[in-house]
N, CA, C and O atoms as CSV, one atom per row, in Angstrom:
chain,resi,resn,atom,element,x,y,z
A,1,MET,N,N,-9.147,37.987,-1.227
A,1,MET,CA,C,-9.315,37.065,-2.006
A,1,MET,C,C,-8.258,37.159,-3.295
A,1,MET,O,O,-7.969,38.307,-3.633
A,2,THR,N,N,-7.715,36.180,-3.969
A,2,THR,CA,C,-6.668,35.943,-5.202
A,2,THR,C,C,-7.515,35.697,-6.325
A,2,THR,O,O,-8.448,34.896,-6.375
A,3,ARG,N,N,-6.924,36.792,-7.611
A,3,ARG,CA,C,-7.667,36.643,-8.362
A,3,ARG,C,C,-6.680,35.741,-9.482
A,3,ARG,O,O,-5.459,35.870,-9.565
A,4,SER,N,N,-7.320,35.025,-10.114
A,4,SER,CA,C,-6.502,34.624,-11.518
A,4,SER,C,C,-6.137,35.972,-12.289
A,4,SER,O,O,-6.749,37.040,-12.268
A,5,PRO,N,N,-4.827,35.589,-13.062
A,5,PRO,CA,C,-4.473,36.644,-13.937
A,5,PRO,C,C,-5.215,37.124,-15.096
A,5,PRO,O,O,-5.239,38.248,-15.599
A,6,ARG,N,N,-5.916,35.865,-15.475
A,6,ARG,CA,C,-6.746,36.215,-16.235
A,6,ARG,C,C,-7.652,37.347,-15.966
A,6,ARG,O,O,-7.670,38.344,-16.688
A,7,THR,N,N,-8.269,37.226,-15.114
A,7,THR,CA,C,-9.442,37.963,-14.277
A,7,THR,C,C,-8.736,39.089,-14.552
A,7,THR,O,O,-9.196,39.717,-15.505
A,8,VAL,N,N,-7.765,39.559,-14.036
A,8,VAL,CA,C,-7.313,41.058,-13.833
A,8,VAL,C,C,-6.927,40.908,-15.132
A,8,VAL,O,O,-8.079,41.078,-15.531
A,9,ALA,N,N,-6.285,40.730,-16.196
A,9,ALA,CA,C,-6.262,41.035,-17.451
A,9,ALA,C,C,-7.317,41.754,-18.683
A,9,ALA,O,O,-7.181,42.561,-19.603
A,10,ALA,N,N,-8.427,40.936,-18.090
A,10,ALA,CA,C,-9.870,41.069,-18.471
A,10,ALA,C,C,-9.960,42.675,-17.911
A,10,ALA,O,O,-9.809,43.492,-18.819
A,11,LYS,N,N,-10.143,43.152,-16.800
A,11,LYS,CA,C,-10.323,44.252,-15.816
A,11,LYS,C,C,-9.686,45.528,-16.158
A,11,LYS,O,O,-10.161,46.639,-15.921
A,12,ALA,N,N,-8.197,45.189,-16.929
A,12,ALA,CA,C,-7.481,45.606,-16.745
A,12,ALA,C,C,-7.801,46.554,-18.736
A,12,ALA,O,O,-7.672,47.724,-19.095
A,13,LEU,N,N,-8.251,45.216,-19.534
A,13,LEU,CA,C,-8.602,45.701,-20.794
A,13,LEU,C,C,-9.895,46.539,-21.135
A,13,LEU,O,O,-9.966,47.375,-22.037
A,14,ILE,N,N,-10.993,46.146,-20.192
A,14,ILE,CA,C,-12.127,46.322,-20.102
A,14,ILE,C,C,-12.368,48.050,-19.379
A,14,ILE,O,O,-13.062,48.854,-20.000
A,15,GLY,N,N,-11.867,48.345,-18.361
A,15,GLY,CA,C,-11.257,49.376,-17.883
A,15,GLY,C,C,-10.409,50.227,-18.662
A,15,GLY,O,O,-10.621,51.435,-18.563
A,16,GLY,N,N,-9.160,49.695,-19.688
A,16,GLY,CA,C,-8.544,50.261,-20.903
A,16,GLY,C,C,-9.228,51.242,-22.231
A,16,GLY,O,O,-8.845,52.214,-22.882
A,17,PHE,N,N,-10.632,50.239,-22.193
A,17,PHE,CA,C,-11.858,51.139,-23.099
A,17,PHE,C,C,-11.996,51.560,-22.646
A,17,PHE,O,O,-11.278,52.557,-22.725
A,18,ALA,N,N,-13.142,51.592,-21.361
A,18,ALA,CA,C,-13.784,52.288,-20.501
A,18,ALA,C,C,-13.275,53.795,-20.266
A,18,ALA,O,O,-13.969,54.780,-20.011
A,19,LEU,N,N,-12.137,53.732,-20.392
A,19,LEU,CA,C,-11.149,54.650,-20.118
A,19,LEU,C,C,-10.967,55.579,-21.590
A,19,LEU,O,O,-11.086,56.803,-21.659
A,20,ALA,N,N,-10.654,54.665,-22.707
A,20,ALA,CA,C,-10.563,55.320,-23.589
A,20,ALA,C,C,-11.928,56.334,-24.241
A,20,ALA,O,O,-11.706,57.389,-24.835
A,21,LEU,N,N,-13.124,55.868,-24.037
A,21,LEU,CA,C,-14.127,56.068,-24.477
A,21,LEU,C,C,-14.736,56.990,-23.821
A,21,LEU,O,O,-15.560,57.644,-24.461
A,22,ALA,N,N,-14.476,57.402,-22.023
A,22,ALA,CA,C,-14.594,58.350,-21.315
A,22,ALA,C,C,-14.018,59.605,-21.648
A,22,ALA,O,O,-14.514,60.720,-21.492
A,23,ALA,N,N,-12.541,59.191,-22.287
A,23,ALA,CA,C,-12.351,60.621,-22.658
A,23,ALA,C,C,-12.936,61.066,-24.095
A,23,ALA,O,O,-12.260,61.662,-24.934
A,24,GLY,N,N,-13.784,60.833,-24.201
A,24,GLY,CA,C,-14.688,61.128,-25.446
A,24,GLY,C,C,-14.163,61.627,-26.870
A,24,GLY,O,O,-14.917,61.926,-27.797
A,25,CYS,N,N,-12.127,61.701,-26.942
A,25,CYS,CA,C,-12.122,61.808,-28.076
A,25,CYS,C,C,-11.284,61.102,-28.471
A,25,CYS,O,O,-10.660,61.581,-29.418
A,26,ALA,N,N,-10.854,59.736,-28.018
A,26,ALA,CA,C,-9.983,59.307,-28.621
A,26,ALA,C,C,-9.875,58.325,-29.977
A,26,ALA,O,O,-10.645,57.482,-30.438
A,27,SER,N,N,-8.865,58.707,-30.305
A,27,SER,CA,C,-8.356,58.296,-31.686
A,27,SER,C,C,-8.742,56.965,-31.703
A,27,SER,O,O,-9.588,56.536,-30.918
A,28,THR,N,N,-8.118,56.185,-32.646
A,28,THR,CA,C,-8.128,54.854,-33.895
A,28,THR,C,C,-6.748,54.465,-32.834
A,28,THR,O,O,-6.613,53.611,-31.957
A,29,GLN,N,N,-5.982,55.350,-33.289
A,29,GLN,CA,C,-4.374,54.903,-32.668
A,29,GLN,C,C,-4.701,54.890,-31.111
A,29,GLN,O,O,-4.418,53.822,-30.568
A,30,GLN,N,N,-5.135,55.679,-30.451
A,30,GLN,CA,C,-4.851,55.668,-29.004
A,30,GLN,C,C,-6.013,54.411,-28.597
A,30,GLN,O,O,-5.452,53.651,-27.809
A,31,LEU,N,N,-7.241,54.015,-28.839
A,31,LEU,CA,C,-7.724,52.495,-28.882
A,31,LEU,C,C,-6.999,51.622,-29.345
A,31,LEU,O,O,-7.218,50.590,-28.710
A,32,ASN,N,N,-5.689,51.345,-30.681
A,32,ASN,CA,C,-4.965,50.577,-30.926
A,32,ASN,C,C,-4.176,50.164,-29.720
A,32,ASN,O,O,-3.915,49.027,-29.330
A,33,GLU,N,N,-3.857,51.309,-29.220
A,33,GLU,CA,C,-2.857,51.508,-28.157
A,33,GLU,C,C,-3.711,50.777,-27.233
A,33,GLU,O,O,-3.708,49.577,-27.504
A,34,VAL,N,N,-4.404,51.065,-26.288
A,34,VAL,CA,C,-5.277,49.950,-25.525
A,34,VAL,C,C,-5.343,48.949,-25.646
A,34,VAL,O,O,-5.176,48.090,-24.780
A,35,ARG,N,N,-5.639,48.789,-26.911
A,35,ARG,CA,C,-5.905,47.222,-27.463
A,35,ARG,C,C,-4.530,46.441,-27.315
A,35,ARG,O,O,-4.531,45.274,-26.924
A,36,ALA,N,N,-3.064,47.275,-27.717
A,36,ALA,CA,C,-2.012,46.402,-27.145
A,36,ALA,C,C,-1.658,46.442,-26.320
A,36,ALA,O,O,-0.579,45.853,-26.389
A,37,GLU,N,N,-1.886,46.949,-24.919
A,37,GLU,CA,C,-1.369,47.299,-23.799
A,37,GLU,C,C,-2.436,45.922,-23.088
A,37,GLU,O,O,-1.998,45.290,-22.127
A,38,ALA,N,N,-3.621,45.635,-23.599
A,38,ALA,CA,C,-4.257,44.518,-23.122
A,38,ALA,C,C,-4.042,43.311,-23.390
A,38,ALA,O,O,-4.144,42.400,-22.568
A,39,GLU,N,N,-3.591,43.132,-25.050
A,39,GLU,CA,C,-2.915,42.125,-25.115
A,39,GLU,C,C,-1.996,41.687,-24.972
A,39,GLU,O,O,-1.777,40.585,-25.475
A,40,GLU,N,N,-0.981,42.377,-24.182
A,40,GLU,CA,C,0.490,42.059,-23.448
A,40,GLU,C,C,-0.315,41.443,-22.252
A,40,GLU,O,O,-0.271,40.279,-21.852
A,41,ALA,N,N,-1.212,42.702,-21.674
A,41,ALA,CA,C,-1.372,42.083,-19.892
A,41,ALA,C,C,-1.645,40.512,-20.353
A,41,ALA,O,O,-0.861,39.588,-20.140
A,42,LYS,N,N,-2.829,40.414,-20.978
A,42,LYS,CA,C,-3.468,38.881,-21.704
A,42,LYS,C,C,-2.221,37.573,-21.446
A,42,LYS,O,O,-2.210,36.634,-20.651
A,43,ARG,N,N,-0.948,38.132,-22.803
A,43,ARG,CA,C,-0.383,37.299,-23.058
A,43,ARG,C,C,0.615,37.013,-21.346
A,43,ARG,O,O,0.893,35.944,-20.802
A,44,MET,N,N,0.955,38.555,-20.873
A,44,MET,CA,C,1.443,38.295,-19.588
A,44,MET,C,C,1.115,37.175,-18.499
A,44,MET,O,O,1.814,36.397,-17.850
A,45,ALA,N,N,-0.641,37.506,-18.604
A,45,ALA,CA,C,-0.956,36.591,-17.757
A,45,ALA,C,C,-1.544,34.909,-18.054
A,45,ALA,O,O,-2.244,34.205,-17.326
A,46,ALA,N,N,-1.128,34.702,-19.006
A,46,ALA,CA,C,-1.314,33.680,-19.643
A,46,ALA,C,C,0.114,32.844,-19.141
A,46,ALA,O,O,0.172,31.732,-18.619
A,47,GLU,N,N,1.296,33.824,-19.504
A,47,GLU,CA,C,2.424,33.231,-19.190
A,47,GLU,C,C,2.466,33.188,-17.425
A,47,GLU,O,O,2.973,32.344,-16.686
A,48,ALA,N,N,1.919,34.113,-17.184
A,48,ALA,CA,C,2.208,33.940,-15.397
A,48,ALA,C,C,1.584,31.900,-14.733
A,48,ALA,O,O,1.935,30.980,-13.994
A,49,THR,N,N,0.237,32.412,-15.944
A,49,THR,CA,C,-0.809,31.038,-15.011
A,49,THR,C,C,0.429,29.702,-15.740
A,49,THR,O,O,0.645,28.702,-15.055
A,50,ALA,N,N,1.000,29.832,-16.865
A,50,ALA,CA,C,1.781,28.703,-17.467
A,50,ALA,C,C,3.026,28.170,-16.678
A,50,ALA,O,O,3.680,27.169,-16.968
A,51,ARG,N,N,3.208,28.925,-15.748
A,51,ARG,CA,C,4.641,29.434,-14.948
A,51,ARG,C,C,4.092,28.512,-13.374
A,51,ARG,O,O,4.623,27.564,-12.796
A,52,LEU,N,N,2.951,29.215,-13.093
A,52,LEU,CA,C,2.167,28.826,-12.370
A,52,LEU,C,C,1.887,27.460,-11.701
A,52,LEU,O,O,2.140,27.010,-10.583
A,53,GLU,N,N,1.119,26.841,-13.073
A,53,GLU,CA,C,1.052,25.311,-13.650
A,53,GLU,C,C,2.510,24.394,-13.261
A,53,GLU,O,O,2.599,23.380,-12.569
A,54,ALA,N,N,3.431,25.050,-13.879
A,54,ALA,CA,C,4.563,24.234,-14.020
A,54,ALA,C,C,5.258,24.004,-12.251
A,54,ALA,O,O,5.941,23.061,-11.851
A,55,ALA,N,N,4.930,24.846,-11.714
A,55,ALA,CA,C,5.813,25.138,-10.135
A,55,ALA,C,C,4.588,23.971,-9.578
A,55,ALA,O,O,4.906,22.796,-9.397
A,56,GLN,N,N,3.173,24.466,-9.342
A,56,GLN,CA,C,2.707,23.131,-8.988
A,56,GLN,C,C,2.961,21.553,-8.995
A,56,GLN,O,O,2.932,20.673,-8.134
A,57,SER,N,N,3.289,21.617,-10.715
A,57,SER,CA,C,3.503,20.248,-10.917
A,57,SER,C,C,4.964,19.543,-10.611
A,57,SER,O,O,5.407,18.409,-10.796
A,58,SER,N,N,5.416,20.577,-10.139
A,58,SER,CA,C,7.334,20.209,-9.542
A,58,SER,C,C,6.975,20.230,-8.131
A,58,SER,O,O,7.903,19.840,-7.422
A,59,ILE,N,N,5.855,20.582,-7.460
A,59,ILE,CA,C,5.719,20.727,-5.869
A,59,ILE,C,C,5.170,19.401,-5.865
A,59,ILE,O,O,5.788,18.577,-5.192
A,60,GLN,N,N,3.674,18.845,-6.749
A,60,GLN,CA,C,3.239,17.461,-6.651
A,60,GLN,C,C,4.505,16.562,-6.508
A,60,GLN,O,O,4.855,15.915,-5.520
A,61,GLN,N,N,5.392,16.725,-8.293
A,61,GLN,CA,C,6.653,15.791,-7.964
A,61,GLN,C,C,7.073,15.400,-6.903
A,61,GLN,O,O,7.041,14.261,-6.438
A,62,ALA,N,N,7.654,16.724,-6.304
A,62,ALA,CA,C,8.669,16.553,-4.656
A,62,ALA,C,C,7.731,15.823,-3.635
A,62,ALA,O,O,7.904,14.786,-2.995
A,63,LEU,N,N,6.631,16.742,-3.693
A,63,LEU,CA,C,5.673,16.090,-2.282
A,63,LEU,C,C,5.474,14.484,-2.476
A,63,LEU,O,O,5.151,13.851,-1.471
A,64,GLU,N,N,5.676,13.663,-3.917
A,64,GLU,CA,C,5.506,12.428,-3.841
A,64,GLU,C,C,6.703,11.997,-3.577
A,64,GLU,O,O,6.953,11.224,-2.653
A,65,ALA,N,N,7.740,12.577,-4.561
A,65,ALA,CA,C,9.159,11.780,-3.914
A,65,ALA,C,C,9.580,11.350,-2.375
A,65,ALA,O,O,10.153,10.360,-1.922
A,66,ALA,N,N,8.856,12.937,-1.586
A,66,ALA,CA,C,9.124,13.250,-0.427
A,66,ALA,C,C,8.543,12.039,0.475
A,66,ALA,O,O,9.243,11.462,1.306
A,67,ARG,N,N,6.830,11.629,0.157
A,67,ARG,CA,C,6.297,10.561,0.442
A,67,ARG,C,C,7.137,9.445,0.158
A,67,ARG,O,O,7.174,8.574,1.027
A,68,ALA,N,N,7.997,9.242,-1.140
A,68,ALA,CA,C,8.743,7.830,-1.258
A,68,ALA,C,C,9.636,7.907,0.087
A,68,ALA,O,O,9.342,7.146,1.009
A,69,ALA,N,N,10.377,8.522,0.181
A,69,ALA,CA,C,11.462,8.834,0.908
A,69,ALA,C,C,10.940,8.240,2.739
A,69,ALA,O,O,11.411,7.295,3.372
A,70,GLN,N,N,10.014,9.067,3.090
A,70,GLN,CA,C,9.151,8.944,4.324
A,70,GLN,C,C,8.923,7.279,4.238
A,70,GLN,O,O,9.333,6.756,5.274
A,71,ALA,N,N,8.428,6.397,3.363
A,71,ALA,CA,C,8.009,5.266,3.758
A,71,ALA,C,C,9.314,4.510,3.578
A,71,ALA,O,O,9.403,3.524,4.309
A,72,ALA,N,N,10.392,4.749,2.742
A,72,ALA,CA,C,11.537,4.098,2.924
A,72,ALA,C,C,12.440,4.070,4.009
A,72,ALA,O,O,13.296,3.229,4.285
A,73,ALA,N,N,12.020,5.444,4.764
A,73,ALA,CA,C,13.190,5.345,5.959
A,73,ALA,C,C,11.593,5.012,6.860
A,73,ALA,O,O,11.835,5.387,8.008
A,74,ASP,N,N,10.566,4.644,6.830
A,74,ASP,CA,C,9.834,4.179,7.913
A,74,ASP,C,C,10.160,2.345,7.527
A,74,ASP,O,O,10.173,1.536,8.455
A,75,ALA,N,N,10.304,2.079,6.656
A,75,ALA,CA,C,10.403,0.679,6.504
A,75,ALA,C,C,11.799,0.431,7.461
A,75,ALA,O,O,11.696,-0.130,8.552
A,76,SER,N,N,13.117,0.908,6.936
A,76,SER,CA,C,14.489,1.162,7.438
A,76,SER,C,C,14.271,1.106,9.277
A,76,SER,O,O,14.864,0.372,10.068
A,77,GLN,N,N,13.208,2.157,9.568
A,77,GLN,CA,C,13.134,2.103,10.969
A,77,GLN,C,C,12.459,0.524,11.428
A,77,GLN,O,O,12.951,-0.348,12.144
A,78,ASN,N,N,11.425,0.559,10.858
A,78,ASN,CA,C,10.877,-1.060,11.353
A,78,ASN,C,C,11.671,-2.145,11.538
A,78,ASN,O,O,11.832,-2.773,12.585
A,79,CYS,N,N,12.205,-2.354,10.375
A,79,CYS,CA,C,13.719,-3.443,10.071
A,79,CYS,C,C,14.725,-3.578,11.097
A,79,CYS,O,O,15.170,-4.645,11.518
A,80,CYS,N,N,15.197,-1.899,11.635
A,80,CYS,CA,C,16.032,-1.761,12.957
A,80,CYS,C,C,15.475,-2.102,14.027
A,80,CYS,O,O,16.069,-2.842,14.812
A,81,THR,N,N,14.046,-1.573,14.320
A,81,THR,CA,C,13.477,-2.159,15.420
A,81,THR,C,C,13.396,-3.532,15.651
A,81,THR,O,O,13.811,-3.973,16.722
A,82,ASP,N,N,12.776,-4.505,14.543
A,82,ASP,CA,C,12.588,-5.774,14.738
A,82,ASP,C,C,14.150,-6.907,14.948
A,82,ASP,O,O,14.153,-8.006,15.503
A,83,LEU,N,N,15.329,-6.208,14.320
A,83,LEU,CA,C,16.483,-6.851,14.230
A,83,LEU,C,C,16.953,-6.411,16.096
A,83,LEU,O,O,17.506,-7.246,16.811
A,84,GLU,N,N,16.599,-5.004,16.590
A,84,GLU,CA,C,16.941,-4.812,17.529
A,84,GLU,C,C,16.240,-5.573,18.943
A,84,GLU,O,O,16.936,-5.796,19.933
A,85,ARG,N,N,15.268,-5.811,18.904
A,85,ARG,CA,C,14.499,-6.951,19.673
A,85,ARG,C,C,14.925,-8.399,19.353
A,85,ARG,O,O,14.972,-9.252,20.239
A,86,LYS,N,N,15.191,-8.620,18.250
A,86,LYS,CA,C,15.898,-9.933,17.792
A,86,LYS,C,C,16.793,-10.298,18.861
A,86,LYS,O,O,16.594,-11.197,19.678
A,87,LEU,N,N,17.828,-9.508,18.794
A,87,LEU,CA,C,19.502,-9.501,19.191
A,87,LEU,C,C,18.774,-9.117,20.649
A,87,LEU,O,O,19.059,-10.080,21.362
A,88,ASP,N,N,17.931,-8.132,21.487
A,88,ASP,CA,C,17.523,-8.405,22.967
A,88,ASP,C,C,16.855,-9.684,23.347
A,88,ASP,O,O,16.743,-10.012,24.528
A,89,ARG,N,N,16.460,-10.329,22.467
A,89,ARG,CA,C,15.747,-11.796,22.875
A,89,ARG,C,C,16.963,-12.361,22.384
A,89,ARG,O,O,16.131,-13.171,21.975
A,90,ALA,N,N,17.957,-12.715,22.050
A,90,ALA,CA,C,19.268,-13.835,22.119
A,90,ALA,C,C,20.006,-13.563,22.719
A,90,ALA,O,O,20.909,-14.366,22.957
A,91,LEU,N,N,20.003,-12.237,23.293
A,91,LEU,CA,C,21.087,-11.595,24.455
A,91,LEU,C,C,20.427,-12.401,25.801
A,91,LEU,O,O,20.914,-13.409,26.314
A,92,GLU,N,N,19.284,-11.750,26.208
A,92,GLU,CA,C,18.877,-12.367,26.952
A,92,GLU,C,C,18.746,-13.879,26.992
A,92,GLU,O,O,18.926,-14.414,28.086
A,93,ASP,N,N,18.446,-14.662,25.908
A,93,ASP,CA,C,18.452,-16.360,26.205
A,93,ASP,C,C,19.932,-16.851,26.541
A,93,ASP,O,O,20.080,-17.716,27.405
A,94,MET,N,N,20.809,-16.421,26.006
A,94,MET,CA,C,22.332,-16.545,25.989
A,94,MET,C,C,22.674,-16.237,27.966
A,94,MET,O,O,23.568,-16.858,28.540
A,95,GLN,N,N,22.004,-15.469,28.510
A,95,GLN,CA,C,22.073,-14.682,29.839
A,95,GLN,C,C,21.434,-16.024,30.893
A,95,GLN,O,O,21.832,-16.452,31.977
A,96,ASN,N,N,20.448,-16.364,30.134
A,96,ASN,CA,C,19.586,-17.031,30.469
A,96,ASN,C,C,20.160,-18.758,31.313
A,96,ASN,O,O,19.983,-19.426,32.331
A,97,LYS,N,N,20.956,-18.761,29.938
A,97,LYS,CA,C,21.578,-19.938,29.754
A,97,LYS,C,C,22.495,-20.551,30.606
A,97,LYS,O,O,22.987,-21.638,30.304
């Protein structure tokens, strides 16, 4: 199961606080360090989320472009097929005359 970066950051923050409290003699400075690390983890998670959303947007745009290209290729193939049939009929008509 994939966890979101925000969930991981929140769990890291909770774990850090629990570890600091479990030590029993955590100083204010140590708690501030844990908070700073947790904030950095949250910042990194937010950055990763933003990059993921940008990548998803790029993928969606590429998919739309690929679909448009496929539609154009299909239309071109249909045109070629129709022209080939017309030429075949014209050749048959010429041979029958």
